LOKEZA-773116 format. One record per atom (N, C-alpha, C, CB): residue in one letter; x, y, z. Coordinates in pm, whole numbers, padded with zeros to 5 digits, always signed. Last residue first. Glycine has a CB too. Layout:
# residues N
AXYZ;...
# end
This chain:
# residues 97
R+08110+09757+07107;R+07995+09689+06971;R+08070+09676+06968;R+07899+09719+06857;T+08072+09760+07448;T+08110+09756+07350;T+08002+09754+07238;T+08188+09669+07358;G+07818+09918+07612;G+07934+09982+07577;G+08025+09955+07447;G+08006+09964+07680;S+07574+09733+07624;S+07678+09678+07726;S+07796+09737+07760;S+07720+09565+07691;S+07403+09914+07507;S+07359+09863+07621;S+07503+09850+07714;S+07276+09721+07590;C+07482+10257+07401;C+07500+10122+07357;C+07484+10002+07497;C+07659+10120+07282;F+07549+10512+07391;F+07370+10515+07309;F+07384+10326+07362;F+07349+10570+07037;L+07685+10668+07500;L+07616+10710+07575;L+07434+10557+07567;L+07609+10899+07515;R+07953+10471+07386;R+07982+10423+07558;R+07773+10498+07620;R+08205+10576+07668;D+07934+10519+07164;D+07924+10386+07133;D+07885+10407+07344;D+08099+10280+07033;L+07964+10770+07124;L+07848+10788+07126;L+07821+10601+07164;L+07791+10874+06978;S+08266+10810+07172;S+08167+10889+07337;S+07989+10827+07292;S+08168+11166+07336;N+08326+10694+06995;N+08344+10640+07096;N+08266+10714+07201;N+08473+10626+07113;I+08277+10877+06854;I+08202+10738+06782;I+08249+10644+06938;I+08299+10662+06578;L+08372+11023+06939;L+08239+11135+06868;L+08243+10981+06866;L+08228+11285+06713;E+08719+11035+06853;E+08644+11024+07031;E+08494+11064+07037;E+08725+11150+07157;S+08669+10913+06603;S+08694+10877+06692;S+08623+10898+06841;S+08789+10903+06674;V+08654+11270+06560;V+08555+11130+06462;V+08615+11074+06580;V+08594+11047+06262;R+08920+11361+06602;R+08744+11402+06616;R+08652+11305+06651;R+08678+11449+06484;P+09083+11241+06419;P+09066+11144+06575;P+08956+11244+06699;P+09276+11121+06669;D+09082+11128+06143;D+08981+11257+06202;D+09008+11170+06411;D+08721+11245+06092;I+09061+10913+06044;I+09217+11032+06072;I+09166+11119+06069;I+09350+11058+05974;I+09049+10541+05957;I+09035+10705+06019;I+09137+10772+06040;I+08976+10723+06147;R+09105+10424+05659;R+09143+10452+05821;R+09057+10573+05846;R+09321+10490+05858;N+09123+10154+05419;N+09039+10324+05467;N+09089+10289+05546;N+08876+10386+05484;Y+09326+10015+05185;Y+09203+10015+05308;Y+09161+10179+05373;Y+09273+09910+05461;I+09255+09904+04844;I+09197+09988+04874;I+09200+09932+05116;I+09033+09984+04743;F+09393+09647+04676;F+09332+09687+04783;F+09303+09815+04845;F+09379+09637+04849;N+09576+09571+04534;N+09442+09573+04457;N+09363+09621+04562;N+09385+09431+04393;A+09832+09686+04582;A+09811+09609+04534;A+09661+09675+04459;A+09828+09496+04624;N+09770+09870+04812;N+09844+09841+04793;N+09701+09744+04785;N+09973+09858+04852;K+09640+10269+04892;K+09653+10080+04831;K+09740+10050+04859;K+09653+10022+04689;R+09431+10393+05130;R+09586+10371+05104;R+09551+10278+04947;R+09688+10263+05262;A+09268+10654+05319;A+09240+10518+05260;A+09366+10486+05193;A+09114+10513+05157;G+09054+10807+05534;G+09171+10846+05471;G+09157+10630+05400;G+09341+10933+05616;I+08824+11026+05671;I+08894+10905+05684;I+08995+10884+05576;I+08802+10795+05687;V+08729+11272+05728;V+08718+11205+05838;V+08776+11095+05844;V+08611+11189+05868;G+08737+11482+05507;G+08835+11477+05613;G+08826+11369+05668;G+08830+11571+05706;Q+08420+11485+05302;Q+08476+11520+05495;Q+08577+11566+05509;Q+08502+11407+05602;N+08607+11258+05133;N+08561+11457+05094;N+08528+11481+05270;N+08343+11503+04944;R+08504+11039+05276;R+08654+11108+05232;R+08635+11286+05183;R+08724+11003+05072;L+08233+11028+05295;L+08335+11041+05436;L+08492+11096+05427;L+08354+10883+05500;V+08203+11047+05039;V+08159+11120+05145;V+08183+11107+05208;V+08087+11136+05178;S+08351+10714+04971;S+08320+10828+04978;S+08349+10985+05035;S+08255+10796+04999;L+08165+10578+05158;L+08353+10623+05138;L+08358+10713+05085;L+08461+10542+05060;H+07885+10601+05028;H+07915+10611+05153;H+08128+10660+05177;H+07851+10439+05216;Q+08052+10433+04723;Q+07961+10611+04755;Q+07972+10647+04946;Q+07713+10590+04700;S+08088+10219+04802;S+08256+10347+04810;S+08172+10404+04745;S+08448+10330+04731;I+07883+10109+04882;I+07986+10151+04989;I+08118+10228+04973;I+08025+10041+05045;N+07761+10053+04682;N+07704+10165+04763;N+07812+10210+04885;N+07555+10114+04828;A+07902+09953+04457;A+07959+10012+04468;A+07859+10159+04546;A+08029+09998+04350;N+07902+09739+04580;N+08072+09751+04600;N+07992+09912+04654;N+08228+09732+04417;T+07591+09671+04832;T+07690+09680+04683;T+07835+09710+04732;T+07640+09822+04562;T+07643+09486+05130;T+07469+09621+05093;T+07580+09560+04941;T+07442+09908+05181;H+07712+09385+05465;H+07618+09295+05372;H+07560+09444+05253;H+07454+09198+05494;I+07950+09459+05558;I+07788+09587+05554;I+07696+09540+05550;I+07750+09687+05441;K+08102+09290+05649;K+08143+09306+05762;K+07933+09363+05715;K+08321+09411+05818;E+08197+09261+05341;E+08158+09104+05389;E+08046+09170+05586;E+08395+08965+05426;L+08244+09506+05330;L+08146+09472+05235;L+08099+09311+05313;L+08220+09470+05056;L+08491+09599+05445;L+08387+09628+05485;L+08253+09550+05400;L+08396+09770+05485;D+08632+09411+05344;D+08602+09334+05480;D+08501+09393+05516;D+08701+09333+05593;A+08667+09549+05033;A+08661+09432+05075;A+08557+09346+05236;A+08801+09432+05080;V+08770+09738+05131;V+08676+09795+05054;V+08585+09645+05123;V+08715+09829+04861;S+09065+09703+05436;S+08993+09620+05304;S+08853+09681+05297;S+08977+09434+05327;M+09105+09879+05778;M+08914+09769+05674;M+08903+09837+05520;M+08671+09834+05781;E+09218+09981+06083;E+09219+09977+05898;E+09124+09903+05817;E+09348+09912+05840;G+09056+09930+06383;G+09122+09956+06304;G+09149+09927+06118;G+09186+09927+06375;D+08814+10022+06475;D+08883+09857+06548;D+09006+09889+06458;D+08784+09659+06507;Q+08665+10219+06351;Q+08733+10211+06553;Q+08872+10140+06591;Q+08613+10096+06669;L+08563+10065+06089;L+08656+10122+06117;L+08722+10147+06256;L+08631+10206+06067;L+08291+10030+06275;L+08382+09887+06189;L+08495+09998+06169;L+08302+09792+05997;C+08220+10281+06350;C+08210+10208+06404;C+08309+10138+06359;C+08110+10177+06415;L+08200+10373+05993;L+08327+10396+06123;L+08320+10353+06252;L+08354+10534+06158;I+07990+10204+05937;I+08154+10236+05915;I+08253+10308+05959;I+08175+10270+05828;Q+07772+10269+06053;Q+07781+10133+06121;Q+07951+10126+06074;Q+07655+09991+06052;L+07752+10557+05919;L+07776+10532+06075;L+07918+10405+06139;L+07606+10465+06126;R+07742+10548+05726;R+07817+10580+05674;R+07879+10569+05916;R+07784+10730+05529;I+07453+10355+05733;I+07620+10243+05692;I+07674+10350+05722;I+07680+10165+05513;P+07296+10565+05827;P+07289+10448+05942;P+07443+10362+05852;P+07083+10328+05947;H+07392+10917+05832;H+07391+10793+05741;H+07389+10637+05819;H+07530+10806+05648;S+07577+11019+05948;S+07418+11069+06025;S+07434+10961+05976;S+07285+11193+06001;I+07800+11184+05844;I+07875+11013+05959;I+07708+11056+05997;I+08075+11020+06151;S+07787+11437+05723;S+07878+11260+05683;S+07818+11157+05756;S+08060+11238+05736;K+07677+11516+05968;K+07532+11507+05880;K+07646+11387+05763;K+07443+11724+05786;L+07870+11661+06080;L+07761+11570+06179;L+07621+11473+06054;L+07654+11730+06314;L+07998+11774+05945;L+08049+11655+05989;L+07930+11602+06013;L+08145+11652+06100;G+07880+12009+05944;G+07870+11966+05795;G+07968+11815+05821;G+07949+12106+05663;S+07816+12124+06211;S+07695+12045+06095;S+07696+11984+06050;S+07647+12065+06011;V+08097+12188+06181;V+07993+12074+06198;V+07899+11990+06189;V+07970+12069+06223;S+08119+12448+06016;S+08178+12206+06002;S+08074+12166+06091;S+08396+12111+06107;E+07842+12561+06106;E+07869+12506+05957;E+07922+12340+05953;E+07998+12610+05885;I+08010+12594+06318;I+07868+12519+06367;I+07828+12494+06193;I+07727+12646+06485;Q+08239+12735+06248;Q+08221+12597+06293;Q+08073+12592+06389;Q+08366+12549+06384;K+08120+12994+06140;K+08180+12885+06037;K+08163+12711+06156;K+08404+12949+05986;Q+07963+13083+06369;Q+07856+13078+06232;Q+07952+12939+06172;Q+07854+13264+06096;Q+08089+13006+06648;Q+08099+13086+06546;Q+08058+13025+06443;Q+08212+13133+06529;M+08005+12858+06982;M+08057+12828+06873;M+08006+12984+06736;M+07993+12652+06847;
# end
């Protein structure tokens, strides 16, 4: 890997390494979710979820769309989906979420 690639991968790994962000990505593996849906599953504050979603958006990992009063988030980087699937296979005892 070239230095530029190393820095890019390092930034990506830092952005997904927080437990809440990793949990968000695991949930988004099954498809698009609203902030309210994520709040229901993660049990934290709206501000906390929004902050973590912002980190993932700024890194180019997720995208969002607004529909009426709801913001729906989804993974937009297929490499991240592949990485989350690999982590699931390697570290989850049953191999599924």
